[in-house]
N, C-alpha and C positions, 0 to 999 in steps of 0.2 A: 480570507480563506478559513476563517474561524467559524463558519456557519454551515448549515446543511446545504448540500449541493441540490440545485433545482432540477426540474424535469428536462432541461435542455441537454443534459448529459455532456458536460465539457470534457474535452480530451485532457490527458495528463499534461501534455506539453503546453496546452493553453493555460492550464493552471500555473505551471512553472513560469511561463513567459509573463503572465499577468502579475505574478508575485514579484518577478524581477523588475518589471516596469513600475510597480508600486514603490518598491524600495528605492529605485532611482529618483522617482518623483519626490518622495519624502525627504531623501537626503539633500535634494536641491531646494527644498522649501516651497515647491510649487503646489498650488491647490488643485483639486480635481476640476474646479470651474475654469481655471486658467488653462489647464491642459486640454479640456474639452473644447474651449474656444479656439485653440490653435488648430485642432483637426476638424473644425467646422461641425463639432458635436456638442454634447452637453456633459454636465457633471455626472449624470447617471450613466452615460455611455462609458466614461472613463472607469466608473465603478464596476460596470459589467465586464469591461476588458480586464481589469485587475483581478477579478474573481474568476476569469477564464470562462465566462458565460457566453461570449460571442466570439466569432472569428476575427482574425486580425488582417488588416490591409497593410501591405509593405510600406506604402507611402505614409500612412498614419504613424506607424512605429518609427520610421526614419525621422519624421518631424518631431515626434516626442523625444527621441534620443538627442536631437539637436537642442531642444528646449531644456533637457535635463543635463546638458553639458557633456554628453558622451561624444567626443570628437575623434578619439583614436580609431583608425580605420579597422584594425583587427577586432576591436571590441564591438564596433558597430556591425561588422560582417557576421560575427558570432550570433548576435541577436537576430539579425535579418534571416540568417539560416534557420534559426529556431522558428521564425514566423512560417517559413515554407513547410517545415516538418510538422508544426502544430496544426496546419490546415489539411494534413493528409490523414485519411482514416486508417486505423490500425486493424490488425487481423481480427480482433475481437468484435468488430462491427458486424461480422457475419452471424454473430450470436445475439444481435440486438433484440430478437424476439423473446429471449429468455434472460437477458442481462438487464438488471435494474439500472435506470439512468444514474442513480447516485453511486453505483458501483463501477460504472464504466471508467471513471477517472482513475480509480484505484488500479484497475487492471493495466491501464496505460502507464501509471507511475511504477508499478511493479516491473513492467517490461523495460522501462528506462533506467531502473535503479542499479547502482553499483553495489550497494549493501542493503540488506533488509534484516531488521531485528524485530522479532515479534514475541509477544507474550500471549498465551492462550489458556483459558480457564476451563472451557466446556468441551472443546473438540481438539483433535489433532489439527495443526495448521493445514489449510487447504493444499499448499504446495507439497505436503508430505503424505497426503492421504492415498491409500490404495483405491482402486476402482470400486471395490465392493464396499469399503467403508464410506467412500464418497456417496455412493448410491443410497446407503442407509441414512446418512446425514441429510441428503437432499430430500429423500422420501419423507422423513420425519417432519421436515419443515415445510412440506408442500401439500397440505391437506386439500383434496379436491383437484389436484393437478394430474393430468393424464400421464401414462407411461412414456409417451413420445417426448413430452416436454422434460420429464425427469431425466431421460436419457441425454437430451441436449444439454441440460445443466451439468450433468456428470462429464460429458465430453468437453465442455468449456473448462471445467476444473482441471481435467487431465491435460488439456492444451496449455493451460497456464504453467503447468509443471515443467514444460520443456525448457524454460529459461535456466533451470538448474543444471541441465546437461549440455547446454550449448557452450562453445568456446568463448571464454571471456564473460561467462554468466556471472550473476551477482553472488556475493557472499551471503549466505542465509544462516542466521543465528536465531534459533528458537528456544524459548524457555516455556515448557509445557507444565501446567499444574498437574500433579499426580492424579487429581480427580478425573481429569479428561482421559487418562490412560486406564482408569479402573471402571469407567462408565461403559457398560456392555452395548455399545452401538452396533447394531446388526447381529448381535449374538456372539457366543464364545469363539466360534471358528473365525469369524470376520475379525474379531479383536486380536486373536493370536497372530493372524496373518499381518495385521496392521503393526503390531508391536515388533514382529520380525522384520518388517519392511523398514521401520525406523532404525533398527539395529544395522541393517544393510546400508541405509543412507548415510550413517555416521562414518562410513569408510570413504565417502567423497570428501576431498580436501576443502571444498567450499561450503560444507554443511556442518554446523555445530548444533547439537541438541543437548539441552540441560533440562532437568526435571526439578520443579519446586516441590519438595517432599512434604507429605503431611506432617512429618516429625518436626518441621520448622515452626509450625503454628502460624500466627499472624505475620503479615509482611506488608511491604510498601505498595503493592499493586492490587490491593483488595478491591479497587474500584472497577476492575474488569480488564478485558483484553484490549491490546493496542499494538500497532506496528510503527516502526520508525524507518523511513526510507531515505537513503543518501544517494546522490547522483554524481556522475563523473565530473561534471562541470562544477567547480567549487564556487562559482558565482551564484549557483542555484541553492536555495535553502533546503535543509532537511525538511521532510514532511511527516507529521504524525497523523496516522489514520486511526480513527476510533469508530467502530461500526455500532449502529443502533438497530432497533428492530426493523424499521423501514426507512432508514436514512443513514447518513454517516457524517462525521466531522473530519475536515482536512485542516490541520493546524500547521502553520509555518512561521508564526511569530517567534522570535528568539526566546522569549520568556517561556512560552508553551513548550517548545522543543527541548529547552534546557531542563524543564521540570520532568518531562517524560524520560529524557535521557538519564537523568539522575536516578529515577525509579528503576529503569532497565539495568543500570550498573549495579544497583543494590541487589536486584533479583539474581543477576549473574554471579555475584559474590557469594550468595548464600545457597544457590542451587547446586545440584550434583555436578561433579567433575565428569569428564567423558567416561572414565572407567566406572565410576559410580552409576552413571546413566545406563551403560550397557548391562551392568549387574541388576539394576532395578527393573529394566525392561524384561530381562529373563525371569526375574522373580514374579512379576505381574503376569507374564504370559503363562507361566506354570500354574497360576491360580485360576485361569479360565478353563 
């Protein structure tokens, strides 16, 4: 999962299931060739399965679990249940006409996450954007795109935000660079409303917002924005999402996740406290 996602647009649960199967195989010391032979396939088929690039057959997964030494009935049932869910389309598929294939997986991961931690440099995180701010961001990055498609992209972003309001929704912890809050996206009125919206969102118990202030200078996340997602099933690995111009990286190897987690912890340690965040939001809003 350490490479760009292809045009096949794997679902989030396929990625998680593939990652879990890969870890089970590696722990047992089984090669991809051996696993492929068992399910009447090839080494490349196992590779595609482990990257979440193909659908899963229940029989194939059951056979692989046996090969990997997973004999506990409850553990097997949990994985088989994941197979069923992984093959079901999510709500975001109705936005396929405007949703890049490399981003489809992230929307699904976001939907399944128990906790999302994100660092943003240039924009307010998508889950925290007002409709007007979102429209300004989408319009700026969609040269030559018609108003109908822009409206669809904005609708998708607003639909994603519903996870923060639903019962049992994820904990969302954002560190936003001060530069993103001072960049006049959409003009002064839009920015004031966006900053006020952030202040309102901070009242929700599942949302934490910190600001990386200019006054701190250089810091450990100068490489750019990223998100870390954690899931209710502790057998599933955390996933780091790093977006690029026309693709994305999905990282789940322990060393990669640990590196980004350490950076996030450092960011949180030196960014504003909740009270300082509220005060800085008011200060910036008054300057627009």
